[in-house]
N, C-alpha and C positions, 0 to 999 in steps of 0.2 A: 305981658308978653312971655315972661318966663313960664307961667302956668300953661300957656298954649304950646310952648315948645316941649315941656315935659309931657303934656297930654299926647302930643304928636309922636314922641319917642315911645311912649308906652303902647300906643296903638300900633306903631310899626313893629315893635318887639312882639306884641301879641300876635300879629299877622304872621311874623316870621316863625314863631314857635308853632302856630297852628299849621303852617305849611309843612313844617318838619315832622308832623305826626306820622307820615308815611315814608320818612327818610329822604324827602326831596332835597333837603338842604345839606345832606351828607355827600361829600365828594369821594367816590370810590368807583374805580373802573369795574365794568361788568365782568370782564375776563382778565386774568393775570397769567402770563406765560413764563415758563422756565425752560430755557434752551441750554441745559447742562451748565449753567453758571454756578459758581461756588455757593452763592446764596441769593435769595429773592426777598425783596422788601415790598410789603403791601401797605400802602398809606391810606388812611381813612381820616378825612378832615371835616371840620364843621366850624361855622362862625356864628354861634349863638351865645351871648353872654350868660354865664352861669352853667353852661353844659359841662358835664363831667364824664370822662371816658370810663367804660367798664371793660371787662375781659373780652378777648376774641373767642369765638367758638368755631372749632373745626368740625365739620360734619360731612357726610356723604349721602346724598339723597335722603335727607332728614334723619339719618342715623348719626347719633352723637359719637365723635371720635375722641376729642380732648378739648381742654380749656387752655388758652394761651394769653400771655401778657406781652405787650410791646413797649416801646418807648413813647412817652407823652411829651409834646412840646407846646408850651404856653396854653395848655388845655384846649387847643384847637386842632392838633394833629396827633394821631395815634398810629405809630409805624410798627408793624410786625415784621420781624426779620426771621426768615427760615433758612438756617445754614444747611449746607450739603443737601440741597433739595433733590428729592427722588420721587419715584412713583408712590412711595409710602405717604407722600404729602398731598396727593391729588384730592380734590373735593371742593367743598364750599367753605369759605371763611366769612364769618359775620362779625362786624364790629357794632358795639352797642354804646349809646350815649344816654346818660340820665339828663332829662330836661327839668329845669326849675318849675316845680308846681305842675308838672305834666308827666304822663307815662314815658318810659324810655323809648327811644327810637333806634332803628338798626338798618343796616344795609349789607348786602352780600356780594362777594365776588367769587368766581369759580377759577380755581387754579388748575391750569392745564400744563402737565409736565411732558416735554418732548425729550426723548432719549432712546437708547437701544431697547429692544424688546425684552420683556420680563416673562420668563417661563413660570406659569402657575403650577403645573404638574405634568407628569408623563405616566403612561400606562402601557403594559404589555399584556395582550390577551389573545386567546386562540378560539377557533370554532370547535364545537364538540366533536366534529368529524375529523379534526386535525387537517383539514384541507388547506388552511391558510393561517397565518399569524399576523396580528396587527399591532403596530406601534403607534401610539397616540401622544402628541405633544400639544398641550394647551398653553397659550401665551397671550400677553397683552402688548400691543405696540401702538405708539403714537409718535410720529405719523405712521401711516400704513406701511407694511413691509414691502420692499422693492424686489426681494429675491429670497427664495427658500430652497435649500438643497439638502439631500440626504446622502450620507456616506456610510459605507460598511468596510471596516478594516482599512480606513484611509483611502478607499476607492469610491469615487462618485457613483451614485446609483442613478441610472437613466430609466425613465418610465418605459414600460414595455410589457411583454407577456409574463415576466418574472415578478414585476413590481407594479403597483399603482400608487399614486401620490396625490390624493385629493386634499384640498384645503377648504374649510367652511368657516363662515361667520357664526360664532357661538358665544354664549355667556360663559365667562370664566371667573374663577375666584381669585381675588387679589388681596394680599395682606397689607394693611395699613399700620399705623402706629398702635401701640398697646396690644399687638397681636390680634387686631380686629380684622376679620375677613369680610369683604364686600363682593357683591356680584357686579361685573362690569362687562361691557361688550368687548369681545376679543376674537381670537381665532383658534381653530383646532386643525393641526396638520396630521394627516394619517400616512402611514406607510404600510401597505398590505403586501405580505410576502407569501407567494404561492408555494407551499412546501413540496409539491410534486415536481417542481422545476428547480428548486434551490434549497440547500440546507440553511435554515434560518439562524443558526448560532453565529455570534460574532459581536463586534463592538460597533454600535451604530451612533452616528452623530447627525443631529438636526441643526443646520446652520441657518439662522434667520438674520437677514440684513434689512436695515432701513437707512434713512438719511443721516441718522446720528450714530450709527455703529453696527456692530455684529454681535450676536448672541449665539452661543453653542450649548446644546444640550446633549449629553452623552448617555446612552442606554446600552448596558452590557448584557447581552443575551447569552448565557452560558450553556454549555452542553448539559451540565448537571441540572440546570433549571428545566431544560427541555425534557430530559429523561424523567425528572420527578413529575412533571406535568403529564408526560405520556403514561407513566406508571399509574398515577392517580386516575387518569381517564380510563385506562384499561381495567383497573380494579372496579371503577364505577360501572363500566359496561358489563364485566363479568358478574358483578353483584346484581345488576338489573336482569341479566339473562337467567341467573339462578333463581332469583325471586319470581320471575315469570313462570319458570318451570315448576317450582314448588307450588305456586298458586294453581297451576293446571292440574298437578297431581292431587292436591287437596280437593279441587272441584270434582274430579273424576271419582275419587273415593267417596265423597259426600253423595254424589249422584247414584253410585252403586248401592250405598246404604239406604237411600230413599226408595229405590226400586225394590230392594230386598224386603224392606218393611212393608211396602205396599202389597207385594205378593203374599206375604204372610197374612196381612189383614184381610185380603180378598179370600184367601183359602178358609180362614176362620169364619168369614161371613157366609161362604158357601155351605160350610158344615152346619151352621146354625139354621140355615134355610131348609136343609134336608131333615132337620130334627123333627120328631113327631109332635113336639110341644106347640109348634106354630101351626101345623096342619094346613099348610098353604099348598093348594094345587095350582100350579102355574107352569107356563112354558118358559124356556130359556132361549136366548139368542146369543150367538157368538158375537163378542164385541171386537173392536179393533185392537184393544189392549188385552193383556192377559186376564183370565177370569171370565165372568159372565155378567150379563145384565138382564133384568126382568123386562118382559113385554108388558107395558102398563095395562093394555086392554085385557090381559088374561090374569091379572093379579086379583086375588081375593082379599078383601079388606081384612087386615090382620086383627084389628080390634074386634070386628064382628065375629071372626072365626073363633077367637079366644073366648068371647062371651057364650058361643054355642057349646 
């Protein structure tokens, strides 16, 4: 009887281990959410005798970020605590267990961090004609932003003929732990300032709001910056004009030299034709260019003339 019970336990254990080869026996939520709590606990549990926990791996779309260790309870629960959870912690967290006599198994949860928007970067650039200036703010926000406003010198900017304020879904760069940057779906907010209707210098603020808070990005567009850019563009334009003029002068000079050399060559050719050494009796016909050309039908074969 004892033999049968032992055999049944071994068979059951073997089936359980076999089932766990793809992580089926690991209990781990598919998604983990952080809603601005001080810390987040991710628990990975298993109930297979002899299983031993290994480290957690933090990654983002298969890109390795870091290796982490949690707290182990009774070799059945492996709890990873993430203090001060922020957008630097987003990504996938995979827990690994070594199985007795079998390859290790794993399971993954995706950590989604809700919070105020995070600005990735901002940029100020102008058109070459200086007809307009553009301010660009790239940011990540989960959940989606509920409101976005622009201000200049503490005054709200209203869309109109002076300004346009489009927002687009775009891929932005986000910094995670160990100064690793990843690409993630985000937003880009533009402010286009038409220079012919308004002087663009000033202190601009881009205020982004969502369910979890407000984020402000300040861009200081100074007069010196505008003057420096205008000077650089003017120098570039003057340089381009002078370069084009110099190229034209060189081309005309080269063309005159070619015409002059061509005239000299044709005059020398005409003199050789009139010399008694060739003894060629032929007619000439005025050509459309300077000089003359022979009428083929009236030419005497030069080689035959020379032989005579």
